[in-house]
VEXLO-476840 format. One line per field, with one value per residue: residue number from 1; residue in one letter; x, y, z of N, C-alpha, C in turn. Coordinates in steps of 0.1 Angstrom, whole numbers, plus 2048, in hexadecimal, padded with zeros to 3 digits. Example, Ala and Ser with C-alpha at 12.3 -4.5 7.8 and 13.67 -1.06 7.14 Angstrom:
2
pos <- [1 2] .
code <- [A S] .
n.X <- [884 880] .
n.Y <- [7C7 7EA] .
n.Z <- [84E 847] .
ca.X <- [87B 889] .
ca.Y <- [7D3 7F5] .
ca.Z <- [84E 847] .
c.X <- [884 881] .
c.Y <- [7DF 800] .
c.Z <- [84E 84F] .
This chain:
275
pos <- [1 2 3 4 5 6 7 8 9 10 11 12 13 14 15 16 17 18 19 20 21 22 23 24 25 26 27 28 29 30 31 32 33 34 35 36 37 38 39 40 41 42 43 44 45 46 47 48 49 50 51 52 53 54 55 56 57 58 59 60 61 62 63 64 65 66 67 68 69 70 71 72 73 74 75 76 77 78 79 80 81 82 83 84 85 86 87 88 89 90 91 92 93 94 95 96 97 98 99 100 101 102 103 104 105 106 107 108 109 110 111 112 113 114 115 116 117 118 119 120 121 122 123 124 125 126 127 128 129 130 131 132 133 134 135 136 137 138 139 140 141 142 143 144 145 146 147 148 149 150 151 152 153 154 155 156 157 158 159 160 161 162 163 164 165 166 167 168 169 170 171 172 173 174 175 176 177 178 179 180 181 182 183 184 185 186 187 188 189 190 191 192 193 194 195 196 197 198 199 200 201 202 203 204 205 206 207 208 209 210 211 212 213 214 215 216 217 218 219 220 221 222 223 224 225 226 227 228 229 230 231 232 233 234 235 236 237 238 239 240 241 242 243 244 245 246 247 248 249 250 251 252 253 254 255 256 257 258 259 260 261 262 263 264 265 266 267 268 269 270 271 272 273 274 275] .
code <- [M V T V D F K T L T A P V G I L R I L A V V L T C I S F S L V A S L G H I S L S F W A W C M F S W C F C F C I T F L V L L L E L T T L N T K L P I S W D D F T A A F A M L A T L M M F T A A V I Y P Y F Y V C S S C G R G I G A S V T T C L A F I L Y A V E V G L T R A K P G E I S G F L S T I P G L L K V L E A F V A C I I F I C L D F T F Y S N F P G L Q W C V A V Y S I C F I F A L L V I I F T I G R L L S L F P A P F D K V L T V C N V L A V L M Y F T A V V I W P F Y S F R N N L G N R D F Y I V I T V M T C L N L I A Y I V D T V Y S F K L V F F V S R T] .
n.X <- [8C5 8E0 8EF 8FD 910 923 925 92F 94A 94E 94F 95C 96C 969 97D 992 996 99A 9B2 9C8 9C3 9D3 9EC 9F4 9F8 A04 A1E A23 A2F A40 A54 A54 A5D A7B A84 A81 A86 A94 A86 A78 A6E A6D A5C A44 A3B A39 A20 A12 A0A A01 9EA 9DE 9D2 9C9 9AC 9A4 9A0 98C 976 972 967 94D 940 93B 92E 916 916 91D 908 8FD 906 906 916 927 92D 939 93F 955 968 96E 97C 990 9A3 9AB 9B9 9CC 9D6 9E9 9FB A01 A11 A25 A32 A3C A4B A61 A69 A78 A8B A9D A9C AA4 ABA ACA AD0 ABE AA4 A88 A80 A83 A6B A55 A52 A4E A34 A28 A29 A12 9FD 9FA 9EE 9DA 9CB 9C7 9BD 9A9 99A 999 985 96E 967 957 93E 946 92F 91F 907 90A 929 93D 956 95D 967 977 97E 974 98D 9A7 9A0 9AA 9C2 9D1 9CB 9DF 9F4 9FA 9FF A16 A2D A27 A2F A4B A53 A62 A60 A77 A7E A6F A6C A79 A75 A5E A55 A53 A43 A2D A29 A21 A08 9FC A00 9F4 9D6 9C7 9C9 9BA 9A4 99E 99F 987 973 975 96E 955 946 945 93A 91C 916 915 905 907 914 91A 913 90D 91B 92D 92D 93C 955 965 969 97D 98E 99A 9A2 9BB 9CD 9D6 9E2 9F2 A04 A11 A20 A32 A43 A51 A55 A6C A7F A84 A8B AA0 AB4 ABA AC8 AB9 AB4 AB3 AB8 AAA A91 A8A A85 A74 A5F A60 A56 A3F A2F A30 A21 A08 9FD 9FE 9E6 9D5 9CC 9C2 9AD 99D 99A 988 973 967 964 949 939 932 92A 924 90D 8FB 8F5] .
n.Y <- [6C0 6C3 6A7 696 67D 664 64D 642 648 637 621 602 60A 620 628 61F 62F 64A 646 640 659 669 657 658 679 67C 66D 680 699 693 68B 6A6 6B5 6B0 6BD 6CE 6B8 6B8 6A1 68A 672 676 68A 682 66C 67E 68D 670 66B 684 688 671 679 68E 685 674 67A 68F 67A 674 689 689 675 676 68F 686 691 685 671 684 688 685 66B 64C 643 62F 61D 639 639 61F 620 62D 627 611 61C 62E 617 611 628 62D 611 613 62C 627 612 61E 636 62F 624 634 64F 646 641 62C 63F 64F 659 66B 666 649 644 650 63C 62B 632 633 618 60B 61D 612 5F9 5FC 60D 5F2 5E0 5EE 5EF 5D0 5CE 5DE 5D2 5C4 5A7 594 59F 5AD 5C6 5E7 5F4 5F2 5F4 5EB 5D1 5B3 5B4 5D3 5E1 5D7 5E3 5FD 5F6 5F3 608 619 60C 612 631 62F 627 63C 653 646 645 655 66E 671 652 641 649 643 62C 619 5FF 606 61C 60D 603 614 61D 606 60C 622 623 60C 617 62F 61E 610 62A 637 625 624 63C 63D 62E 637 650 649 63F 62A 61E 62C 621 60D 5F3 5D5 5DB 5C5 5B6 5CA 5CF 5B9 5B1 5C5 5BD 5A7 5B3 5C5 5AF 5A2 5BB 5C1 5AD 5A9 5C2 5C1 5A8 5BA 5D3 5D0 5C3 5D8 5EC 5E2 5D8 5EF 5FA 615 635 63B 621 614 61F 615 5F7 5FB 602 5EB 5D8 5E3 5DE 5BF 5BD 5CA 5B6 5A3 5A8 5B3 598 58A 59C 596 57E 57A 58D 57D 569 579 57E 564 552 561 56F 55E 551] .
n.Z <- [ECC EE1 EF6 F12 F17 F30 F2B F11 F1C F30 F26 F19 EFB EFE F16 F0A EF4 F02 F17 F03 EF4 F0B F0A EF1 EF0 F04 EF8 EE0 EED EFB EEA EDC EEE EED ED8 EB7 E99 E7B E66 E51 E5C E7A E77 E70 E81 E90 E89 E8B EA1 EAE E9E EA1 EBB EBB EAA EBA ECE EC9 EBF EDB EE3 ED0 ED2 EF3 EEE EE2 EC7 EB2 EA4 E94 E80 E5F E59 E55 E75 E82 E72 E69 E85 E87 E70 E75 E8F E85 E72 E84 E94 E82 E80 E95 E96 E82 E8E EA6 E9C E8A E9B EB5 EA9 E99 EA8 EC2 EE2 EF7 F0E F08 F1D F1B EFB EFF F12 EFF EEA EFD F05 EE8 EE1 EF0 EE9 ED4 EDA EE6 ECE EC1 ED0 ED0 EB7 EB0 EC8 EB8 EA1 E85 E7D E5D E48 E4C E45 E53 E5B E4B E4C E5E E60 E55 E3C E39 E4E E3C E2A E34 E3A E23 E14 E26 E29 E07 E0A E15 E06 DF4 E02 DFB DE4 DC5 DAE D98 D9D D95 D7A D63 D5B D4D D58 D77 D79 D6F D85 D95 D8F D96 DB0 DB4 DA5 DBA DD2 DD1 DCC DE7 DF4 DEF DF2 E0E E11 E04 E15 E31 E2A E28 E07 DFA DEF DD4 DC6 DA2 DA2 DBB DDA DE3 DD1 DBB DCB DD0 DB5 DAC DC3 DB6 DA1 DAD DBD DA5 D98 DAD DAF D95 D99 DB3 DA5 D92 D9B DB4 DA0 D84 D9C DA9 D9C D8B D9F DA9 DB6 DDA DEB E03 E02 DED DF7 E09 DF9 DEF E02 E0B DF4 DF0 E0C E03 DF3 DFE E15 DFE DF2 E0C E13 DF2 DF4 E14 E07 DF1 E03 E0C DF7 DED E03 E1A E13 E0C E1F] .
ca.X <- [8CA 8F0 8EE 908 909 92A 927 93C 958 954 94A 96C 970 96D 989 99C 99D 9A4 9C3 9C8 9C9 9DB 9FA 9FC 9FE A19 A29 A2E A31 A51 A5C A53 A6A A83 A86 A80 A92 A8C A8B A67 A6B A67 A4F A39 A3B A32 A14 A09 A09 9F6 9DF 9D2 9CF 9BA 9A6 99D 996 97F 96B 96D 95D 93F 939 933 922 90F 913 91F 8FC 8F4 913 90B 925 925 937 93E 94D 960 96A 974 987 99F 9A1 9B3 9C6 9D2 9DE 9F4 A04 A0B A1A A2F A37 A44 A58 A67 A6E A81 A94 AA3 A9F AA6 AC5 AC9 ACD AB2 A95 A79 A81 A7A A65 A4D A54 A46 A28 A25 A26 A08 9F1 9F8 9E9 9CE 9C3 9C9 9B3 996 996 992 974 963 968 948 93E 944 925 915 904 90C 935 945 966 963 966 97F 980 97B 99B 9AD 9A3 9B1 9D2 9D3 9D2 9EA A01 A00 A06 A28 A32 A25 A3E A5C A54 A6B A63 A88 A84 A6A A66 A7F A73 A52 A4D A51 A39 A1D A23 A22 9FF 9F4 9FA 9E4 9C7 9C7 9CA 9AD 997 99D 998 979 969 973 965 944 93F 946 92E 913 919 91F 8F7 90B 920 912 90F 90F 928 933 935 948 962 965 96F 987 99A 9A6 9AB 9C5 9D2 9DF 9E8 9FD A0D A1A A28 A3B A4A A54 A59 A76 A84 A87 A99 AAD ABD ABE ACB AB5 AB5 AB6 AB3 AA5 A83 A83 A87 A6B A53 A5B A53 A30 A2B A2F A17 9FD 9FB 9F3 9DA 9CA 9C8 9BA 9A1 998 993 97F 96A 95C 957 93F 92E 92B 927 91A 902 8F4 8F0] .
ca.Y <- [6C5 6B9 69D 68F 669 665 63F 645 647 630 614 5FD 612 632 627 61B 63D 652 63F 641 669 667 650 664 686 67B 667 68D 6A2 690 68C 6B7 6BC 6AF 6CA 6C9 6AF 6B9 697 686 669 67A 692 672 669 68B 68C 66B 670 693 688 667 680 697 680 667 688 691 66F 675 696 68E 66E 67E 69B 67F 695 679 66F 68C 68D 67C 660 643 643 620 620 644 634 60E 621 638 61F 606 625 630 60A 60E 632 62C 607 616 636 61C 608 62B 63F 62C 61D 63E 656 645 639 626 645 659 656 670 65E 63D 645 658 62B 61B 632 62B 608 608 626 60A 5EC 600 608 5E8 5DD 5F8 5E7 5C5 5D2 5E4 5C9 5C1 5A0 595 59D 5B6 5D2 5EF 5F3 5E2 5F9 5E8 5C4 5B2 5BA 5E1 5E1 5D6 5F2 60A 5F4 5F4 61A 61D 606 61F 63C 62D 621 646 659 643 648 664 66B 66A 64A 63A 64F 643 61B 617 5F5 60C 625 606 5FA 621 61E 604 60F 62F 61C 602 61E 636 61C 612 632 637 619 62C 64A 639 626 642 65A 63B 640 61C 61C 633 615 60B 5E6 5D4 5DF 5BD 5AF 5D3 5CC 5A7 5B0 5CE 5B7 59B 5BB 5C7 5A6 59C 5C4 5C3 5A4 5B3 5CA 5AF 5A4 5C4 5E1 5CB 5BF 5E5 5F6 5DD 5D2 5FB 604 624 640 637 611 616 625 60A 5EE 5FE 601 5DB 5D1 5E6 5D4 5B3 5BC 5CF 5AB 597 5B1 5AE 589 587 5A2 58C 56E 580 592 571 567 585 57E 558 54A 567 570 555 549] .
ca.Z <- [EDA EEA F06 F19 F1A F34 F25 F0C F25 F38 F1F F14 EF1 F06 F1E F06 EF1 F10 F14 EF4 EF7 F14 F01 EE8 EF6 F08 EED EDB EF7 EFE EDF EDA EF9 EE3 ECB EA9 E90 E67 E5C E4F E61 E80 E71 E69 E91 E9F E83 E8C EB1 EAF E93 EA8 EC7 EB9 EA5 EC5 ED5 EBE EC1 EE7 EE2 ECB ED6 EFB EF0 EDC EB6 EA8 EA4 E8F E7A E4F E52 E61 E80 E88 E64 E6A E91 E81 E65 E80 E97 E7F E70 E91 E96 E75 E7D EA7 E98 E81 E96 EB0 E96 E84 EA6 EBC E9B E8F EB2 ED3 EE6 F01 F16 F01 F23 F14 EEF EFF F17 EF2 EE5 F06 F01 EDA EDE EF7 EE2 EC4 EDE EE9 EC4 EBA EDA EC9 EA6 EB8 ECC EAF E90 E89 E76 E51 E3D E55 E3B E58 E64 E45 E4F E76 E5D E54 E30 E36 E4E E35 E22 E3B E38 E14 E11 E2E E1B DFD E0E E17 DF9 DED E06 DF9 DD3 DC4 DA3 D90 DA1 D8A D6C D58 D56 D4D D5D D82 D76 D72 D94 D9F D88 DA0 DC2 DB3 DA3 DC4 DDC DD1 DCB DED DF4 DE8 DFB E19 E10 E04 E22 E3B E26 E25 DFF DF6 DE0 DC4 DBC D98 DA1 DC4 DDF DE5 DBF DB6 DD6 DCB DA6 DB0 DC7 DB2 D98 DB6 DBB D99 D92 DB5 DA8 D8D DA3 DBC D9B D87 DA9 DB7 D95 D83 DA6 DB2 D8B D84 DAC DA9 DC2 DEA DEC E11 DFE DE2 DFB E10 DF3 DEA E0F E0C DEA DFA E16 E02 DE5 E07 E16 DF6 DF2 E12 E0D DEE E05 E19 DFF DEF E0E E11 DED DE7 E0B E26 E0A E05 E2D] .
c.X <- [8D7 8ED 8FE 909 91E 92B 92F 94A 95A 950 95B 972 973 978 992 99E 9A3 9B1 9CF 9CA 9D3 9EB A00 9FD A0E A22 A2F A31 A40 A5C A60 A5F A77 A8C A83 A86 A8B A90 A79 A64 A67 A5C A43 A38 A36 A1E A0E A06 9FB 9E7 9DB 9D0 9C3 9AE 99E 999 98A 973 968 95F 952 93D 930 929 914 90D 91A 914 8F7 8FB 90D 914 91B 92F 938 949 956 968 970 985 999 9A0 9B1 9BE 9CD 9DC 9ED A01 A0B A13 A25 A38 A3E A50 A66 A71 A7C A8A A9D AA8 AA5 AB0 AC0 AC8 AC2 AA1 A87 A79 A7C A6E A56 A4B A50 A34 A21 A1E A16 9FE 9F0 9EB 9DA 9C7 9BE 9BC 9A5 996 993 983 96C 962 95A 947 93D 938 91B 914 90C 91B 93C 954 96C 961 971 986 97F 98A 9A6 9AC 9AD 9C3 9D7 9D3 9DD 9F6 A06 A02 A12 A29 A2F A32 A4B A5C A5D A65 A6E A8A A7B A69 A6A A7A A61 A48 A4E A46 A2C A18 A1C A0C 9F7 9ED 9EC 9D5 9C3 9C5 9B8 9A3 996 99A 991 96D 96B 96B 957 93B 93F 93A 924 912 91A 90E 8FB 90F 915 90A 915 91C 932 93A 93F 958 968 973 980 992 99F 9AA 9B8 9CA 9DC 9E3 9F6 A08 A19 A28 A32 A45 A58 A5E A6F A84 A8B A90 AA2 ABA AC2 AC6 AC9 AB3 ABB AAD AA9 A96 A7F A82 A78 A5B A52 A56 A3F A2C A24 A1F A09 9F5 9F3 9E7 9D2 9C4 9BF 9AF 992 990 984 970 963 95A 94D 933 92D 926 921 90F 8F9 8EA 8DC] .
c.Y <- [6BA 6B4 698 684 668 658 63F 641 63F 61E 613 601 623 631 626 62C 647 64E 63E 653 66E 667 65B 66E 689 676 677 69A 69C 692 69E 6BA 6BA 6B8 6C4 6C4 6B3 6AD 697 679 66E 686 68A 670 674 68E 681 66F 67D 68F 67B 671 687 68F 679 670 68D 689 66F 67B 696 682 66E 689 694 68B 68E 676 674 693 684 673 658 63E 634 61D 629 63B 628 612 627 630 618 60C 62A 624 60C 618 62F 61A 60B 624 62A 612 617 634 639 625 628 648 654 63F 636 62F 650 65A 65E 669 64D 63C 647 647 628 625 631 622 608 611 61C 601 5F3 607 5FB 5E4 5DD 5F4 5D8 5C5 5D7 5DC 5C6 5B5 59E 593 5A8 5BD 5E0 5EC 5EC 5E7 5F2 5D4 5BF 5BC 5CF 5E8 5E0 5E0 5FC 604 5F6 600 61F 616 60F 625 63D 62A 633 64D 652 646 659 661 669 65D 63D 644 651 630 618 607 5F9 619 61B 5FE 605 622 614 608 61C 62B 615 60D 627 630 619 61A 637 635 61C 635 648 634 62D 64B 652 642 633 618 623 628 611 5FB 5E2 5CD 5D1 5B8 5B5 5D1 5C0 5AF 5B6 5CB 5AD 5A3 5C1 5BE 5A3 5A9 5C0 5B8 5A7 5C0 5CA 5AD 5B0 5CF 5D9 5C9 5D3 5E9 5F1 5D9 5E4 607 615 629 638 627 60E 614 618 5FE 5EE 5FD 5F0 5D4 5D5 5DD 5C9 5B2 5C1 5C1 5A5 5A0 5AF 5A2 581 591 59E 581 573 588 580 568 56C 57E 570 550 552 566 56B 54D 554] .
c.Z <- [EE0 EF7 F09 F18 F1D F2F F21 F0C F2A F2F F1B F06 EF7 F0A F15 F00 EFD F12 F0A EF2 F00 F10 EFB EE6 EF8 F03 EE5 EE0 EFF EF1 EDC EE5 EF6 EDD EBE EA3 E83 E63 E5A E56 E71 E82 E6E E79 E96 E97 E8E E9C EB2 EA8 E9E EBB EC4 EB1 EAE ECF ECD EC3 ED0 EE7 EE1 ECF EE7 EFC EE3 ECC EAA EA3 E97 E82 E6E E4A E5C E6A E7F E7D E68 E7B E8A E73 E70 E85 E8F E78 E78 E93 E8F E7C E8D E9F E8E E84 EA3 EAE E94 E94 EAD EB2 E99 E9E EC5 ED8 EEE F11 F14 F0B F1F F06 EF8 F06 F0A EE9 EEA F00 EF2 ED9 EE6 EF1 ED8 ECA EDD ED7 EBB EC3 ECF EC0 EA9 EBE EC1 EA7 E94 E7E E6A E50 E48 E47 E45 E5E E5A E48 E5C E6E E55 E44 E2D E3D E45 E28 E24 E3C E2E E0F E1B E27 E13 E01 E0F E0D DF2 DF0 E03 DED DD4 DB5 D95 D96 D9B D7C D64 D4F D58 D55 D6D D85 D74 D7D D9E D9C D91 DA7 DC1 DAD DAE DD1 DDD DD4 DDD DF4 DF7 DF2 E08 E1F E0E E12 E2B E3D E21 E11 DF6 DEC DD7 DC0 DB1 D98 DB2 DC6 DDD DDB DB8 DBF DD0 DBA DA6 DB8 DC2 DA6 DA0 DB9 DB1 D95 DA2 DB3 DA4 D95 DAD DB2 D98 D93 DA7 DAB D8D D8E DA6 DA6 D8A D92 DA8 DBB DD4 DE9 DFA E09 DF5 DED E03 E07 DEE DF7 E0A DFF DE9 E03 E0F DF9 DEF E0C E0D DF4 DFC E13 E01 DF2 E07 E11 DF2 DF4 E0F E04 DEC DF9 E16 E22 E08 E14 E32] .
């Protein structure tokens, strides 16, 4: 039986989500009213607003009707992962859209930029409110290591968007970098899916130890990519410089994320688990 729980709407997280729905709706409505632009960055911003609006509205609806309790997934992990993803998407939209498409006299564009920044703040606050403490068994994706997994996967997606086959196909060093991005992305995605789907028991070894080993390997692999990618791409002046500059920066960012992730994993295995 479906029951209605209005407390989910009046709780702090519920209020944040309602405001996020309103702000993302305003953002894509203002931009859509300006007309369509056939550019990938514009499409990304529109997708970010629409995606966050739809999923946040769905979360509100499922919690209001308590249908979320009947889903065969870890709801806390799902909402934590989405809040982190929405934060990252709103951040990129808040940077990209005003940089490329807003001028000093573009009133609706400025309005969309402001509402996007506010939506980013709301989602970031939601991440802070729902973050669990390290070592908790439930809600892994709302711990710092779990949130870092979402960040690592998101950054890898940005790298993939900027990649072009002709960009790296003739250079074994760059092919190795793409392999690094792909392998690490697949593992991060599997952790997210397995956690949300409550399938961590299928891992052939204790999850925290598997996570630690994979994070150490990811740090070593990304360290090679940080050195190799800029060496080959800048030396040979390949393709669009803007794209491989973005890839270089994102590679460095993911290396930092994996280093922090590894530190927390070691803390989880060797300190929290012993107390």
